[in-house]
Each structure stands twice: as C-alpha cells, then as structure tokens.
N, C-alpha and C positions, 0 to 999 in steps of 0.2 A: 405193611407189605415189604417184601425184600427190596433192596435197592433197585429202582426201576430203570428200564431203558427209556431215555427221554428223546422225543422228537422236537427239534427246533425248526419251525417253518419260517423260511425267509423268502419273501416275494420280491422279485427283481424286475426292473424295466429300465434299461440304460443306466445302471447303477454303478458304473465303473469308478466314478469319482470317490465314492465312500466305501465301496465293498471290501477293499483290502483290510480296512480297520475292523470291519465286522468279522471277517474270516479269521484274522489274527486273534480277536477276542474269543471266538469260539474254540479255535484250535489250542489256545493256551489254557483252557479249563483243566483243573486238576481232576475233575470227574470225567471219566472217559467212556462210560456206557451211554453214548448218545449217537444220534444221526442228525445231520443238518439236511433238511429237505428243501430244495429250491423250486419255486414255481416262477418261471420266467415268462413274461408276457410278449416275448418276441424282440429282445434287445438287439440293436444294430451297432452298439458300441462294443467294447471289449469285455462286457460283463461275463459272458459264457466262458471266454478264454481265461479270465481271472479265476472263476470257480474251478475250472479244470486244472489250473495251476496249483490249487490247494488240495484238491481231492482227485486221486487217480481215477476212481470210478464214482463220480458224484451222483447222488440221487437228485437228478435234474429233470423236471417236467417242463417242456416248452409248450405253452398253450396260450392262445389269445384268451384274455379274461375280460369280463364286463365290469371292470373296475377292481379295486383292491379287495372288496369283500367276496367277490366271485373267486378271486385268486385264493383267499383264505379257505373258502369251501373246498376248492380243489386240493389244497394242502391237507385238510382234515381227512379227505378221502384216501390219500396216498400214505399218510403217516402210519408207521408201524410200531411206534413206541407205546409203552404202557401209560406214559405221561406225555402230554403234548402242550406246546406253547408257541409263541411267535417272537421273532426278533427281526425288526425291520432292517432293510439292507443298509440304511444310513445310521443305524444305532449300534451300540456295543454293550456287552455286559459290564457291570460296574467294577467287577474285579475277577480274579481267576478262580474264585471259589463259588461263583454264582450257581452253577449247576450242582455242586456238592451240597449247597444249602437246600436246594430244592429236593434233591434225593434224600437227604437226611430228614427233612420235614415229613416226607411220605413214609420213610422207614420207621420213624419214632412215634408217629401220631396216626390215629384212625381218621384220615382226612380224604376228601374227594378232590380238593383243589388247594393250591398254594397261591398266595398273593403278597405283594410287597409295595415298596415305594419306587417311583421312577423320577430321576433327577433330570431336569431339562437344562441343556447347555446351549451356548452359542454354536454356530456352524462348525467351529474348529475344535469343539469339545474342550475348551479351556476355561470358560467362565460360566458359573452356575447362575441362572436367573429365575428358576421356578422349580416346583416340586409337585408331583401328583401322587395320589394314592394314600388312603387312610384305612383304618380297620373297618371292614364292612359293618354298616348299621350303627356306627359310632360317630358319624360326622356331625359336628356342631354347626350352629348358624354361622359362626366365624369361618369355619372350614368351607361352608357352602358359598360364602361371599368371596372366598378366594378361588374356589373351583366348584362348578355346579354339581359334580358327582364325585364320589370317592373312588371310582374305577380308574385304573391305569392298565388297560388291557395287555400291554407287553409284559406285565409282571404276573399274569395269571397262567398257571400251569395246571392242567386238569387231567384226571384219569380218562383214558380213552372211552371206557364204557359210559362214563358220565356225559362226555361230549356227544356220544351217540343219542343219549336221551334228550339232550338239549336241542340237537338238530343244527341245520345250517344257519349261517348268517342271512338275515332277511335283506334281499337286494332292493326292497322298496325303500329302504333307508340308504341314502347315498353317502352320508357323512357320519352318522351316529349309529350304524348297525351294530357296532361293537357294544354300545351301551345297552341296546335292546337284547343282545345275546347274553350279556352278563346278568341282566335282570332275570332272564329265563333260566340261566344257570342257578341262580339263587332260589328259584322256585323248585328246582329239582333236588337240591341238597343245601344244607347249612353247615356241612362239615368242612371247615376250612382252617388253614394255618396262615396267620399274618406274620411276615418277617419284618421286623423293624429296620433291618438293613436295606439300603437301596439295591435293586437288582439290575437296573438298566440306566445307561446314559443315553438320553434322547436328544437328537439334534433339533433345535428350534430356530432355524434361520428365519429372520424377519422377511415378510413379504410373500412367503410361500403359501399361506392359507387364507389370505384376505377374501378371496372369492367365495370361500365356503363358510365364513363366519356366521352369517345370518341363517343360512340353510341349516347349519349344524345346530344352532341354538333352537330353531323351530323344531327340529327333529328330536333333540334332547327333551324339550319341554313336552312334546306330544308323548314321548316314551314314558316320562315320569308321570304324566296324568293318567296313562294307561295302567301304571303299576302302583300309584299312590293316591291317597285321597286329596282332592284339591284343597288348598289352604291359602290364607293370606300370605303366609311366609313363603310358600312356593312361588306365588305370583310376584312377590317383592324381590326374591332372589333372581328371577329371570329378567325382571325389568331392570334391575341393577346391572346384570351382565350384558343385557342388550346395550345399555348406555356405554359400558366399558368397551364393548366390541365396536360400537359406533366410533368412539374416540380413536381406538386403535386402527380401525379401517381408514379413517381420514388421515391419520399420521402416516400410514403406510402408502396411501395414495400420493401423499406429498413427499414420499421417499425419505421420511424422517425415521429411518429404521433404528438409529442409535438412540433416539428419544424413546421409542417403544421398548428397546432393550433395557434402558436404565429405569423406566417406569415399572417394568415387570420385576426387575431386580429389587427395586425399593419395596414393592408389594411382598416379595419373597422374604426380605429381611424383617418387615413388619409382622409377617405371619409367624416366623420362628422365634421372635422375641417376646 
C-alpha cells in the first residue's frame, strides 16, 4: 500500500505529569502523515490544556470510559487513519523515525499489521530494566519464562479494515484484554512484519501495578487456554510466573521498589546474554 495515514490513539486521565514527553516524541517524528487522537476520561489537571498547547485543533474526545479498554474502543471508533495503533500518555516513541519505520513496512510489504519490541524503563526514562515483544509464534521456553506472551500491544499497528474484522476489546477482561484482542487479530490474519528495532519506551514505575498482578495472570492464563492446547509446559510457565509475581508483590508491599528494579534488571541482562 502507499504510505498510509497513521492514527496514534493516546488515552489520557490526569496525565499532565508525563504528557509533554509523549507529545514531544510524536511531534518530532520525521514521518508527518499522522493524527494523534486523544480519548480523555475527564481530566481535572492540566492535561487538556497541555494537549491544546501542542495542537491548535486537537482531535480530542472527552468521554467517561469504563476503564482503559473502553477508552481503546472509543479510540478505534473515531480513528481516521488507514493504520492504527496506541501510544500511552506516559510513554514515548523510541526515536524520531518510529512512524517512518511503520509506514515503510506497510509500503514495502504485503502486511496487515506491524509489530516490534518495547523497552521498559524506570519512571524517568533513564535506565532500562526489561524488554517485551518477540517475533509472533517464535517464542522459546526461555522467552516465556521471561515473559508469558510475546505481545507488546503498544508496538502493534494494524490496517483499519483488519481492526474492524477483529472487533472491540472485550471488557470482560479488566487487565489482559489486549492479549485476548491480539490473539483474535492473529486468527484474522497472519500477514505481519516484525521490526527488530524497538518502537516504544515504556515507563515501568514500581508499585503501580501490584493490585493487578494476580488478576492479570489469571486472565492471561484463561486466554491462552482458550487459544492453545493445555500442556505441562503451559502450566509450568504460569506457576513460575505466579511465584515471581508473588515475590514482587511482597517486595512492593514492603516498599522495596529499588530491589524490584534491580531484580528485573538482572533478569533482563540474563535474557540478552
């Protein structure tokens, strides 16, 4: 396809603390045929003011949402690009050529979606301590002991017509609906391009997700059982991750965030060596 118009969906809710870095990242892209679509859940800080400071006429939808995935669904309905993806309000593109790489992948290849790696940083985007995203269907047991799935949904950019076939994010899943959606995407099409270059810098501040650890793991496991044959390996992988998350949950409850950070950084180094 010719170089596509790309829609970047950014969901916001009192996101003033990190939003400027997100906007600078988008505005500095070398590829200019894009729109950034904002779905705001009713921010009471300076979020909306900041958006209007970067865009004279922003595509801004202010609407109460039933969680993040409901906001995602609203974004998909309002997106006008031929290719659509997500960039969270506290994340940034890895470099200034991120959108250019996406556009070139669609221009040069007969694909329905693009995917890549996502690098996880500390809250100040200074130090790397994790990485997500591998080539679809090529995840090894070692990969799965590092991360339960190969998906990194902020790196997935899909054709609009394919998204319509996949449908909305399922709100029955409160934490792992993105994983369910991506499995459904892969049932619709297998035409993808995997970019070995990282696409997104993701903020992974300690303590922010502890309350969702076990719900997320249960939902992920249920989704995988729905899409894969049960096996000893699958049960072993999730038992291992349950113990990992239990240790992390305890450490974060004890406010030992630095220990969590260094443990994750060590696992990252072991994985890439």
